[in-house]
NULUMZA-729168 format. One record per residue (C-alpha): x, y, z; residue number from 1. Coordinates in nm, 4 decimals. Layout:
BEGIN
x, y, z, i
X, Y, Z, NUM;
...
This chain:
BEGIN
x, y, z, i
0.0000, 0.0000, 0.0000, 1;
0.1186, 0.3499, -0.0797, 2;
0.1587, 0.5913, 0.2053, 3;
-0.0444, 0.9106, 0.1538, 4;
0.1797, 1.2064, 0.0708, 5;
0.0320, 1.4299, 0.3412, 6;
0.1077, 1.1857, 0.6245, 7;
0.4491, 1.2165, 0.7804, 8;
0.6079, 0.8743, 0.8189, 9;
0.5820, 0.7482, 1.1755, 10;
0.3561, 1.0246, 1.2946, 11;
0.0237, 0.8447, 1.2500, 12;
0.1609, 0.5007, 1.1735, 13;
0.2319, 0.1890, 1.3785, 14;
0.5616, 0.0024, 1.3837, 15;
0.5362, -0.3765, 1.3635, 16;
0.8079, -0.6422, 1.3838, 17;
0.8038, -0.9585, 1.1729, 18;
1.0005, -1.2351, 1.3444, 19;
1.0145, -1.6070, 1.2679, 20;
1.2638, -1.8975, 1.2506, 21;
1.3669, -2.0255, 0.9069, 22;
1.5197, -2.3668, 0.8349, 23;
1.7506, -2.4037, 0.5373, 24;
1.9496, -2.6934, 0.3948, 25;
2.3206, -2.6066, 0.3714, 26;
2.6352, -2.7957, 0.2654, 27;
2.9116, -2.8440, 0.5188, 28;
3.2258, -2.7102, 0.3400, 29;
3.4497, -2.9472, 0.5349, 30;
3.2640, -3.2741, 0.4698, 31;
3.0361, -3.1945, 0.1768, 32;
2.7399, -3.3315, 0.3739, 33;
2.4039, -3.1598, 0.3753, 34;
2.2573, -3.0489, 0.7032, 35;
1.9687, -2.8436, 0.8321, 36;
2.0599, -2.5043, 0.9632, 37;
1.8163, -2.2713, 1.1412, 38;
1.8358, -1.8967, 1.1579, 39;
1.5960, -1.6180, 1.2453, 40;
1.4481, -1.3507, 1.0238, 41;
1.3452, -1.0203, 1.1732, 42;
1.2073, -0.7256, 0.9776, 43;
1.0333, -0.4066, 1.0815, 44;
0.7541, -0.2348, 0.8908, 45;
0.5662, 0.0915, 0.9247, 46;
0.1960, 0.0300, 0.8645, 47;
-0.1095, 0.2504, 0.8244, 48;
-0.4840, 0.2070, 0.8536, 49;
-0.6690, 0.1415, 0.5266, 50;
-0.8318, 0.4839, 0.5664, 51;
-0.4886, 0.6475, 0.5561, 52;
-0.3695, 0.4950, 0.2287, 53;
-0.4568, 0.5134, -0.1359, 54;
-0.3945, 0.2981, -0.4398, 55;
-0.5360, -0.0266, -0.5744, 56;
-0.4767, -0.2272, -0.2564, 57;
-0.6539, 0.0235, -0.0334, 58;
-0.9423, 0.0499, -0.2776, 59;
-0.9855, -0.3269, -0.2757, 60;
-1.0007, -0.3365, 0.1053, 61;
-1.2634, -0.0623, 0.1142, 62;
-1.4663, -0.2297, -0.1587, 63;
-1.4676, -0.5578, 0.0353, 64;
-1.5982, -0.3799, 0.3450, 65;
-1.8734, -0.2098, 0.1490, 66;
-2.0131, -0.5292, 0.0013, 67;
-2.3820, -0.5597, 0.0952, 68;
-2.4691, -0.8235, 0.3542, 69;
-2.8062, -0.9946, 0.3066, 70;
-3.0783, -0.8950, 0.5511, 71;
-3.3070, -1.1314, 0.7371, 72;
-3.6356, -0.9496, 0.6870, 73;
-3.8283, -1.0667, 0.9991, 74;
-3.5382, -0.9522, 1.2173, 75;
-3.5059, -0.6218, 1.0331, 76;
-3.8778, -0.5590, 1.0779, 77;
-3.8578, -0.6201, 1.4518, 78;
-3.5528, -0.3978, 1.4979, 79;
-3.7152, -0.1158, 1.3016, 80;
-4.0454, -0.1554, 1.4872, 81;
-3.8810, -0.1037, 1.8278, 82;
-3.7750, 0.2457, 1.7274, 83;
-3.4487, 0.1954, 1.9169, 84;
-3.1638, 0.4318, 1.8351, 85;
-2.9087, 0.1934, 1.6810, 86;
-2.5793, 0.3299, 1.5543, 87;
-2.3342, 0.1279, 1.3449, 88;
-1.9688, 0.2072, 1.3977, 89;
-1.6530, 0.0792, 1.5623, 90;
-1.5841, -0.2776, 1.6707, 91;
-1.7769, -0.3000, 2.0008, 92;
-2.1396, -0.3686, 2.0787, 93;
-2.3043, -0.2132, 2.3812, 94;
-2.6087, -0.0273, 2.5095, 95;
-2.5499, 0.3212, 2.6453, 96;
-2.7718, 0.3919, 2.9457, 97;
-2.9770, 0.7122, 2.9534, 98;
-2.8070, 1.0043, 3.1255, 99;
-2.9297, 1.0983, 3.3768, 100;
-3.0745, 0.7526, 3.4287, 101;
-3.3427, 0.8644, 3.6710, 102;
-3.4847, 1.1109, 3.4176, 103;
-3.5710, 0.8591, 3.1484, 104;
-3.7524, 0.9192, 2.9133, 105;
-3.6614, 1.2873, 2.9571, 106;
-3.2905, 1.2151, 2.9642, 107;
-3.0429, 1.4350, 2.7784, 108;
-2.7975, 1.1733, 2.6507, 109;
-2.7533, 0.8006, 2.6048, 110;
-3.0277, 0.5422, 2.5507, 111;
-2.8773, 0.4145, 2.2281, 112;
-2.7229, 0.0929, 2.0988, 113;
-2.3866, 0.0822, 1.9289, 114;
-2.3166, -0.2072, 1.6924, 115;
-2.0252, -0.2775, 1.4567, 116;
-2.1246, -0.2656, 1.0884, 117;
-2.2960, -0.5846, 0.9774, 118;
-2.0140, -0.6916, 0.7456, 119;
-1.7783, -0.7192, 1.0441, 120;
-1.9702, -1.0122, 1.1911, 121;
-1.8868, -1.3698, 1.0997, 122;
-2.2446, -1.4311, 0.9892, 123;
-2.5794, -1.2585, 0.9570, 124;
-2.7056, -1.4712, 1.2466, 125;
-2.4258, -1.3436, 1.4716, 126;
-2.5206, -0.9864, 1.3920, 127;
-2.8857, -1.0337, 1.4824, 128;
-2.8062, -1.2309, 1.7988, 129;
-2.5886, -0.9396, 1.9107, 130;
-2.8522, -0.6839, 1.8147, 131;
-3.1196, -0.8666, 2.0161, 132;
-2.8826, -0.9009, 2.3109, 133;
-2.8361, -0.5237, 2.3179, 134;
-3.2088, -0.4663, 2.2639, 135;
-3.2655, -0.6756, 2.5760, 136;
-3.0428, -0.4319, 2.7680, 137;
-3.2340, -0.1468, 2.6004, 138;
-3.5511, -0.2965, 2.7506, 139;
-3.4165, -0.2893, 3.1074, 140;
-3.4956, 0.0763, 3.1715, 141;
-3.8356, 0.0336, 3.0062, 142;
-3.9180, -0.2468, 3.2494, 143;
-3.7666, -0.0675, 3.5455, 144;
-3.5512, -0.3772, 3.5820, 145;
-3.2483, -0.3479, 3.8116, 146;
-3.0222, -0.6461, 3.8753, 147;
-2.6594, -0.7523, 3.8953, 148;
-2.4297, -0.7544, 3.5944, 149;
-2.4347, -1.1350, 3.5861, 150;
-2.8136, -1.1435, 3.5937, 151;
-2.8490, -0.8764, 3.3244, 152;
-2.6072, -1.0533, 3.0930, 153;
-2.7782, -1.3885, 3.1342, 154;
-3.1210, -1.2329, 3.0772, 155;
-2.9986, -1.0553, 2.7646, 156;
-2.8356, -1.3684, 2.6248, 157;
-3.1399, -1.5848, 2.6889, 158;
-3.3787, -1.3229, 2.5504, 159;
-3.1667, -1.2971, 2.2369, 160;
-3.1845, -1.6736, 2.1929, 161;
-3.5620, -1.6768, 2.2474, 162;
-3.6222, -1.4013, 1.9907, 163;
-3.3822, -1.5529, 1.7379, 164;
-3.5535, -1.8909, 1.7676, 165;
-3.8991, -1.7372, 1.7349, 166;
-3.7993, -1.5514, 1.4188, 167;
-3.6196, -1.8522, 1.2713, 168;
-3.2776, -1.6931, 1.2481, 169;
-3.0118, -1.9525, 1.1566, 170;
-2.8123, -2.0423, 1.4656, 171;
-2.4514, -2.0659, 1.3605, 172;
-2.2686, -1.9893, 1.6834, 173;
-2.1574, -2.2585, 1.9243, 174;
-2.1773, -2.2420, 2.3030, 175;
-1.8042, -2.1670, 2.3148, 176;
-1.8656, -1.8257, 2.1580, 177;
-2.0637, -1.7233, 2.4668, 178;
-1.8000, -1.8436, 2.7143, 179;
-1.7112, -1.4891, 2.8212, 180;
-2.0453, -1.4694, 3.0047, 181;
-2.0458, -1.8138, 3.1666, 182;
-1.8117, -1.7231, 3.4527, 183;
-2.0299, -1.4352, 3.5712, 184;
-2.3430, -1.6521, 3.5461, 185;
-2.1887, -1.9228, 3.7636, 186;
-2.0685, -1.6705, 4.0198, 187;
-2.4185, -1.5302, 4.0403, 188;
-2.5711, -1.8734, 4.0902, 189;
-2.3386, -1.9545, 4.3818, 190;
-2.5176, -1.7113, 4.6077, 191;
-2.8709, -1.7659, 4.4793, 192;
-3.0107, -2.1064, 4.3859, 193;
-3.3048, -1.9408, 4.2093, 194;
-3.0731, -1.7279, 3.9901, 195;
-3.1350, -1.9225, 3.6687, 196;
-3.5114, -1.9298, 3.7230, 197;
-3.5286, -1.5549, 3.7816, 198;
-3.3218, -1.4946, 3.4706, 199;
-3.5351, -1.7265, 3.2591, 200;
-3.8575, -1.5603, 3.3735, 201;
-3.7268, -1.2129, 3.2999, 202;
-3.5800, -1.3209, 2.9656, 203;
-3.9193, -1.4538, 2.8590, 204;
-4.0778, -1.1190, 2.9475, 205;
-3.8128, -0.9307, 2.7514, 206;
-3.8502, -1.1584, 2.4478, 207;
-4.2282, -1.1180, 2.4548, 208;
-4.1849, -0.7417, 2.4837, 209;
-3.9570, -0.7259, 2.1785, 210;
-4.1733, -0.9599, 1.9725, 211;
-4.4810, -0.7550, 2.0613, 212;
-4.3552, -0.4733, 1.8395, 213;
-4.3995, -0.6800, 1.5234, 214;
-4.7157, -0.8430, 1.6550, 215;
-4.8699, -0.4970, 1.6956, 216;
-4.7758, -0.4102, 1.3376, 217;
-4.9268, -0.7365, 1.2084, 218;
-5.2504, -0.6605, 1.3948, 219;
-5.2718, -0.3160, 1.2344, 220;
-5.2229, -0.4626, 0.8855, 221;
-5.4891, -0.7280, 0.9486, 222;
């Protein structure tokens, strides 16, 4: 990739080091025998973000990222029907609480969902599962629901699964992909044997709440 002329080298760039062992067959000058010899290669490079470069390579990267990703219409209809403020940018997914929280719905900031662009997800199903997870958090303030982090995460994950199943979204992720939440769930259950039952009950309410948005629209059409 060509470095843009207006960017001073090293100022906005990152320095990376390439380092790996290499094995090569060499001939012993004393005996004439072949033997394996290992040495190390180390090189340094100055690299830039795709947004900082131009040329054919940069254009190809940007074109790949702009390729349309197919929508799953039932899921798109539900997301649109909620009226939630969903913003697509960055590489993290989260729900920003209203600020000040106690003044919802007359808050001055927050109450929005941030999602990475759809093409950054491994699959369409992964995108919608994440969107529904964050919509479950978005529902917390609307239910007046207050609980521990572990409880909220379990509720959101279960609600996402319930909604995805109801809409028929292809399930492509394995349980291992949700391992980051398991530890907090187990810690929560240690102190409360009814933890999982409380979470399941609340998750069902959240799923029903989210699905009600499209059910209301269907009733109006009928």
